[in-house]
N, C-alpha and C positions, 0 to 999 in steps of 0.2 A: 504494500500500500504506500503510495507516494503522498507525502504531506509537506507543507511549507512551514519553515521556521518563522516565528515572529519573535520580537524582542521580549525576552523573559524578564521578569522582575528579578533583579539580583538579590534583593532582600525585601522582606515585608517590613519596610522601615517604619519605626515609630515616628510619629510626626513631630515636626520641628517647632527656641525663644529668640527673640532678638528682632527679627524682621518678618515680613510676609508679603502677599500680593492680592489684586482685586479684579473685578469685572471691568476694570478700565484703567488701571493706573500704574504709576511707577511704584515698584516695591523692590528693594534690593537692586536698584538701578534699572531693572527692566519692568515693563508694564505687565500687569497680571492678566486681565481679561478685556483688553481693549483691542479687539481684533481689527485687522485690516478689513475694509469694506470691499467685498467682491460680489457683484451681482452677476452677473451672468449666472479566576476566583479560586478562589482556592477551593471551590466546590468541585466535586467529581463531575466531569463532563457527561453529557448524555451518552448513552451507549453508542449511538450512531456517530458521535463526534469524539470518541475516546482518543485522548492524545497519546503520542508516543514520545519517548525520549531517546536522543542519540548520545552516545558516549562522548564526554568532553574531549576536545582535542588537546594535545600536548601544549603546555603554555611556556612562554619564555620566562627566564629569570627576571626578578625585579631588582636584583642587586647591582650595585656598581655605578649608578648614575643619579645625579641630582635632579629631583623631581620639580624643583623650582627653577624655571628658565630665567636667565638674566638676573641671577640672585645678587650680583655685584653692581647692577644698574649701569653697566658699561654701555648698554643700548637704550638708555633712557628709562622711563617709568614702566615700559612694557605692559604686562598684563595686570599690573597693580591698579586698583581703582578705589574710589571712596563711596560710601553710603552715608547719608545723613538722616537723622531722625530728630530734628530740632536743633542740631548743631551745624557748624560750617567749617570748612578747611580747604586748602589748596595743596596739591602735591607737586613737587618738582624734584629735580636732581641737583644738589648743591655743588659748589665748586670743588668739594672734596670727593665727589662721586657717590654721595650717600643719598638715599631717598629722604626728602624732607617733607614732613607734613606740617604745614603752617595753619595752626588752629586759631580761628578768630572767634568762634562761638562754641562754648562747651556743651550747651544743651542741658537737659535734666535727666537723661537716661544713660545707662552704661554705654549703649551703642548709639548715642546721639551723633557721635563721630566715629566712623568705622573705616579702617583701611582693610582691603581684602584682596585675595588672590584666588582665582579659579583656574582649573586646567590640569588637575592631577587626579589620581585615583588611590583609594586605600583598599586593601584586600584582607579579608578575615584571617586572623591568626598570625599575621606578620608583625614584626617589631620594627618601629620607625624611630629615627632620630632627627629632631628638628633643632637647628642652631641658627643664631643670628646675633648681630651687634645692635645695640640701641642706646640712645642718649636723648636728653631733652634740655631745653634752655632753662627749665625750672624743674625742681624735683616734684614728681607726681606719680600716681598709680595708673597703670594701664592693665589690660587683660589680653592675653593671647588665647586663641581658641582654634582648634580644627573641628568643624561642626558639620552636621548635615545641612544641606543648603535648601531647605524647604520645611514644610510642616511646622514643628515646634523649634526647629533650629538648635536642637540640643547638641552639646559638645561631645565629641569623641574623646577629646583631651583638651586641657587648658587650665590656666591658673593666672592669678594676678602677679604682677611684678612691679617693682619700683624703679623708675628710670631717673637718672640724675644727669647733671651737666657733664659728668665724666662717662665716656663710652664704656659700656660693660658688655661682656660676651655671655650669651645665654644658651644653654644646651638642655634639651628635654628629650626623654625617651618614653615611648608609649607603645602599647600593644593594641592593635585593632581587634576589639573583642566583639563588635557587632558585625552584621552582615556587610559584605563588600559594598563599597560605595564608589561608583564611577565618577561622581561629580561633587566631592565635598568642597568646603571652603576654608581656607586659612584666613583668619581675620584678627584684627586688633581693635578692641573697644577702647576708645579714647575720649569718651564723653565724661559725664560725672561719675567716674568709677572709683570704688574703694574710698580712700581717705583724701582724694583730690579735693582741693579747696575750690568751692564753686565760684569764688571771686579771683581765680588765678589769673584771669585776663588772657590776652593773646600770647601764644608761645609756640615753639616748634618742637617736634619730636622727630628724630632721625633714625634710620635703619640702614643696615648694610650686611653684606655677606650671608645672605640666606642660603641655607642648605637643608634639604629634606631627603634623607636616604632610607631605604629599607636595609636594615642591618641584620635581620634574621628572618628567613622565610621557611624555616624548617617545619613550622606548624601551619603553613599556608593551607587554607581550605581549598579543595579542588573546586573549580568553577562549576556552577550548576549547568546541566544540559539545557539547551534551548527548548522552549515549549513549541510543539508542533501543532499545526491546525490543518483542517482539511484542505484539499486542493479542489474542492467543489464548493462554491459559495452560493448561498441562497438567503432570502429574507427569513431570519430565524423565528420571527413571530408568525409568519405564514402568509396565506393568501386567501382572499375571498374566492368563491367558486368561479366567478366570471372574470377575475383578474388575469392580465397577462402574467405568465410565470416563466422567468428566465433564470437558469442556473449558469454560473460562469465556472469553466474548467481551466486549470492552469498547470503548467509544469513543462519539463523538457520533453516529456512524451505525453500526448493527450489522446484520449480515446476518440474513435470515430463514431461510436454509438454509446448510448447510456440507457439505464432503466430507472424507473421510480418504483420503489418497493414499499409495501405496507410495513411500518416500523414494528408492528406487533407480530404479524404473521410471517413476514419475509416474502410474501407473495408479490410477484411483479404485477403492477397495475398499469404501467405505461412503458413503452419503448420509443426511444427517439434517436435521431442522428445528429452529429456535430459537423459543422463546416471545418475547413482547414484552419489551423490556429494562426493567429496574427500576433505581432509584437505590439505591446502597449507601452508607449513612451512614459505614461504616468506611473506605471508599476514596474517597468523594465522586465516584464514577464511575458511568456507566450500564453495566449488565452484563446478560448473558444466558448461560444454561448450555446446552450441547449434550451430549446423552447418546449415546455410541457404544459402549455396553456389549455390543451384539450382535456387535461385531467381536472375534473370539477367535483368529484365525489368527496364529500367531507370525510376527514380522517387524518391520521398522523403518518407522515412518510419520510423517506430519505432518498436522495438521488445517488445512484451508484454507477461507477465506471470501473472497468477492469484495471485500467492503469492509474486512474486518479483517485480511486478509493471511494469513500462515502462522504456525503455532506452531513452537516448537523441535521437533526430532526426538525421538521416544520409541520404546521397544521394547515389544512384547508377547511374553511368554515366561515360562516357569515359573521361570527363574533370574534375573529382572531385578534382584533385590535382593542376590544373593549377594556380589558384590564390595564393594558399599557396606556390607553387614552386617559382613563381615570387617574392613573398615577402621574402622567405628564401634567394634567390639570391640577392635581393636588399638590404638585411641587410648588406652585405659586403660594398656596396656603402655608406650606412648610417653610417658605421664605418670609412669612409675615414678621414684621417688626412692631414693637410697641405693645404687644399683647401676650398674654400667657398662651402657650401652646400646650394643651393638656394631653395627658397620656391617652385619653379616649380618642383623640383625633390624630395625635402625632406619634403615638407609640414611643419607641426608644428616643425619638428626637424631641420629646416634650421639654419645655424649658419655661422658666418664669418670664414675666414681661421684661422687655429689654428696651434700652434707648428711649425711655419715657421722659427723661429730664429735658428741660428746654435747651435751645441752642443760642449761642451768641452770634450776632451778625458780624461777619468779618469786616474790619475797617470802621465799625461804628464806635462812636465815643460813649454810647449808652451801654450800661451793663445789664439792661433788661434782657430776659430770656424769651425766646419765641417758641411756641408749641408747634413742633413739626413732627410729632409722633405719628407712627403708622407707616403704611406702605410696605413694600417688599425689599428685603435685602437683595441687593443687585446681583451678587455673584458668590464667589467663595469667601468674600469678606462681608462686612456688615454696612458698607456705605449704601446710600440711597441717592440715585442720580436721576435727574429729570429727563435728560435726553434718551437714556436707555430705557427708563421706565415708561416713557411715552410710547416708544416703539413697541414694547411688550403689550401695553394696553391696547394700542391700535390693532395689533395682530389678533388679539382675542375678541375685540369688538367686531372686527371684520369677519372673523370666523363665525361669530354668532349671527351677523347679518346675512352671511351667505349660506350657512348651514345650521339654522336654529334647531332642526330636529336632532342634531348630534348631541345636544347638551341637555342633561337632565337636572334634577333637583336632589340628587342622591350621591354626590361625590364624596361624602364623608367629611364635610367641614361643618363648623358650628351653625351655619345658616341653612344647611340642608333641610328640606322639608318646609321651607317658608313660602313656597309657591312661586319663587323666582328662580330661574335657572342658576345653578351654582356658579357658572362662569361669569355671570353678571354680578353676583354677590362678590366674587373674587376681584373682578375688575373695579368694582366700587371701592373696595378696600384701598386699592392703589390710587384711584381717583380722589378719594377723600384726603389722602396724604398730599397729592399734587395740589389740591386746593389750598392747603396750608402753606405750600411753598410760594404762593403768590403774595407779593408785597402789596398790601391793601392801599397804600398811599399812592403808588405809581402804576400798579398793574403788571409790572415786570415780575419775572419769576427767577428765584434763586437757582443757580445751576445745580447745586448738590448740597447735601448735609452729611458730613462725616466728622470724625475726629481729625486732628492734625496729621496723624500717622495711621498706617494700617495696624489693625490689632494683631496681637500674637495669636497663637493657635489656641483659642478659648471658645467656650460657648458664648452666644450673643449677650447674655446678661452679664458676662464677666468683662465686657468692654465698657469701661466706666469713665474714660477720659472725657473732657469737655467736648460737646458737639459744637460744630462751627458751620454756619450757613455761608457758603462761598458766594461771591458776588453774583448779581443778576446777569444773565446773558441773553442776547437776542435769540440764540438758537434754542435755549430752554424755553423762552417765552413763546416762540413760534410753535414749537412742538406742543406746548401746553395748550395754546389756543386751538390747535387742530384737534387734539384728542377731546378737549372739552366740547367742541362743536359736534364731534362724533357722538359723545356721550349724551348730549342734549337730544340728538336724533334717536339713539337706541333706547334711552330710558323714558322717552316721552309717554309711551303707553303703559309703562310699568310704574313709574314714580314721577309724575309731572312736576312736582315741586323740585325734586332733585334735578330734573332736566332743566328747569328754569335757572337753578343755581349754576349749573355747568355753563349754560349759554351766557349768563351775565359775566362769569369769569372769563370766558372766551373773548367776549367783546371788550372787556377791560384790558386784556392782554394785547389785543390787536391795536387798541388805542395807544398802548405803550410803544408797540413796534412802529406805528405810524409817526410817532414823535421822536423816534431815535434813528440815527443813521446806521447804515450797515457798517459793521466793524470787522476786526480781525478774528473774532470769535473768542472763546473763553480760554484763559491761561491760568493755571494754578497760582494762587498767591505763593510767595516764596516759602513761607513756613508750612504750607500744606502739601503733603506728598502723596495723598490718596489719588484714586483714579481721576484723570483730568478730563477725559472725553473731549479733547480739543476739536474745534471745527472752525475752519478759516472763512467759511462762507455761510451767510444766513439767508440767502435768497431762496433756497429750496424750502426752508422752514416757513418763510413768509408765504410762499406760493401754496404750500400745503394748508396753512391756516386759512387763506382765502378760499381755497377749493372746498374745504370741509364746511366753512361757513356758508358758501353758496349752495352746496348740496343740501344742507340742513334748512336754511332759511329761504332759499330761492330768490334772494334779493339781488337785483341787477348790479348793485354797486360792487358786490364782491366778485362777480364775473368780470366786470370792467377792470377791477384792480388786478385780477390774476392774468387776464388776457393782455394787459400792458407789459407783462413779464415774458419775454421770448422763451418758450419752453426749451428750445435748443440750448439755451445757456443755463438752464436749471440742472443742478446735479441730480441725476437719476439714481434710483436705488430704493431699497426697503430696509435700510440699516438704521443705526443710531446717528450716523453722520450725514449720509446722503438719503434724503427722504422724498425726493421729487416724484418717485413713482407712486407713493401714497397719494400725493396731490393729483397726479395725472389720472389715476384710477378713480378718485373721488369726482373729478370733473367729467370723466367719460361715463360715469354712472349717475350723473345728475341730469337735470332738465336744462341742459346747456342750449345756447342759441347760436354760438359762434362755431359753425361747422368746420370752417377752415382751420381755426385754432385746434379744434378737437382732432382733426386729421393730422396735424403736426404732432400732437401728443401721441396718437396711435403710431405714427411712423417712428418716432424716437424709441418708444417702448418696444416696438416690433424689431428694431435694430438690435436691442439687447436680447430679445427672444431668439433672434437668428444666431447670435453668439452662443447662447445657451445650447441651442440645438446642434450647432457645429461641434462644440466641445463634447456633448453627449454622444453624437454620432461617431466620434473618433475614439471613444472609450468603451471597452467591452462591458463595463458595468453601467454604461449610460450615465456616468457622473457628469454633472453640468458645469464643472470647473476643470481646468486643464493646465498641466505643466507646473504651475505654482499653486500650492495649497496653502492659503493664508491662515493666520491665527484665527480660530473660530471658523474653520472651513465648513464644519457641519451647519453653522448658521447660514453661510453662503449657499450651501446646497439646499437647505430647507427654504431659504428666501427665494431661490430660483424656482423651486417647485411651487411655491405660493404664487409667484409672478405668472407662471405658466397657467395656473388655474384662473387667476384674475383675468388674464388676457383671453383665455378660452371663453369666458363670459362675453368678452367684447368681440372677438374674432370668430368664435364658433368653430374651433379647430379641435377635433377629437384627438389628434396626435399630441396636443398639449397635455391632455389628461393622462395619457399613457406615460408620457415622459415625466410628468409630475409624480406619478406612482413609482417610477423608477428611482426617483430621488429618495422616496420613502424606503424602498427596498435597500438602497445603499446604506441609509442610516441604520437599518435594522439587520445588517450583516452581509449584504451582497456587495462586499468591498474587499480590497486587497489586504486589509488588516485582519479580517475574519471576525471583527468585533461587531456585535450589536451595540451601538453607542448609547442606548437608553439603559441607564443603570437598573439592575434588578430584573432584566428581561433577556430572553434569548439564552443560547447555550454558553456564550462567552460575552460578558459585558464588563465594563469598567468597575473595578473594586477598590481602587485607590485614588479617588477623585480629589482634586485640590479644592476642598470645600470644608471650611473649618469645623462645622458640626460633625461631618463624616470623619474628619481626621481625629477629632477628640474621641469619638465613639468607636473608631477603628472599624467602621462599616459604612459603605456608601449608601446614602439615602436613596431610596428607589424613585424612579420617574424623572431623573435628571439627564438631559442630553449633554454628553461630554463634548468638548471643543473639537476633537478629531485631529486629523493629520495636519501638521504645520511644517511645510518643507523649508521654511526660513529658520528653523531651529532657534527659537527665541527665548530659551531659558538655558541655564548652564547644564542641566541634566540632559536635555535634548541634544545640546551640542556635544556632550561627552559620549553619548550612546548611539547617535544616529547620523553621524557625519558620513556622507556618501550614500545614504539610503535613498531609494526611489521616492519621488515626491509624495505619491499616494500612500506610502507605507511609513511616513514619518510620524508615527504615533506610538506612544508608550503609556501604559497604564501605571503611572507612578505619581504620587502626590507632589513630588518635587518638580515635576514637569507641568508648571501651571499653564504654559502656552499650548499644551496638548490636552490637559486633563482637568481644566477648570470647568465650571458650569455657570450659567447665567439665566436669569428669568427671560431675557430677550433671545436666548437660543431655544428655550422651550417654547416660546410663543409662536414662532412660525411652524414648529413641529405640531403644535396643537391645531393650527389652521389646516395643515396638510392632513392630519389624522381625522379631523372633523369631516373633511371632504370625502374621505374614503371609509368612514365609519358608517 
């Protein structure tokens, strides 16, 4: 049986203190879940997908070389960098060839100023020796650490040292007693650490002659064998009877024929043939597709080939998506902020109310606190961001408008059974928070509310730093106006008073926009390092706001305002940054009068649809992105499926629906990684997501869509483990890899739309 290796977890790492990452921002120098916008277990596997292990290959010795490159700084600062959490410093190489850290602001935490080095590995059982020289212009305490670079950032080794104006040599020996780590971090905490005087003032700390050697590998643990996955990929959740059903075969040798067998009886229920294999540039593998759409009988099956082996099991039935759909919707409830999540509804993920204290307004001279409680935690951290939250709300409101029959009143949230579809109760929870984010004096909307820094790996109620409202932004205000106008339309027949409240807020936000000039978008204040969600243009947000107001009110002035904006210059997309296609769809589904303008909108969106179809046509998995898989690629894929369905409504093209379903198939396992990317579902799904509650509890919360392949390798773990990997396979199930394995509410939301369409 031929199977394909995927990147195995080298260790079930306990999660990491010190720093962390988010649905959007910078953390430990790199952003956490602020993906590029692109439109276009340890459990036993199922019997049909039983993994096999290959014997580990002979490994090279670790002895005899310095693991710290350029440790004498003869080539400049090299791989050394800084992280700040309330402090500030600059690094240079001084005239004596030493690395000089010029500290200007000490901060209030141990790691408010941190010098760090990435790019080495530690292996279980090996003994290492770290040595270096250090001095400071004033006597002070600092801490050295070699730590896990993610999760709780706990140290494998480390201790405090006192540095003085006289250069001293330091030498430390330690044994790596935990699982091997391909991407740890060597760092020095130089904030308010130990007995350092908080009034020490500006000063310098210098380092030189870094060496890190393995000095004893006699007890080195043998590397674990790579985990193998099937060479036949399918949607692991299954198919409805009338769905198109495609299995992808891969390998050096691929069958010319295949069968589908009953998983319980082994009886062959379908026989099919395969075309000649083709090379896929996204996966760098030879692949062929097998069509078994004619099989419509409900049951549990697996696809079998003589050379390629067996697929994971899958089901055919009308209800194959029901449980997964409920979990994807309930994920939004599980991300609620500002209220107690009880065990009755949240199970193991129950927690007391969090982030209920008021927030200070950044830059305000007033000490008054603003109530901005509520809403959804954005991602793996606990920040709440207007632009990403607005996208998530828009997706679920659109899903309800297009597919109301998909949503019930029994999703298992506190509002279940109240006579209102639970998806609207859930959306209202976020909308209520958005209303609090509007400045009542001006109508502008604050960009986000977070603490100054990302939280450590704690449960939400344990993040207790002061909440800060970041400045008002045009982009946040435009998005807010758009979703409030949508809400006024959707809730009109459900709660007319609430609809009126939303409309009044939308109008006030538009008044703010009309009195403000387009700017360069939001930029984090210097002392705030949480997710930035930057956006250089606000024209698409303004356009979306006018389009939704026109669709809801039918007032000509809004159509006049939007048609004065050339649609060809509007940033298209269904993301948090580029929202023009939301506005375009709103206009095309309104009672518009400018047919020429509408035709321009259709043409531009159709151009993007053509790109989606071209990418899908060149990929055996029919994936709608190609060559580069960006951060949050699964959002891009879900967005593309959503756009296909939206334009199917406009263009009436059945091919769009089939291709949209292919994106769902990809997300649920018909992809080169073999993962069903929805946690808790399928034969192989992410178990080590970058999501603080999941990391604290050491179990991934079910119903979350993981970020997926990121061919740009945008975190240290990804860089260390996947260099040279094919773009579509750049995924690893590890909490340290936040660019691959974080989750966000606005990745779940387009998935909810897609699933509603096919449920």
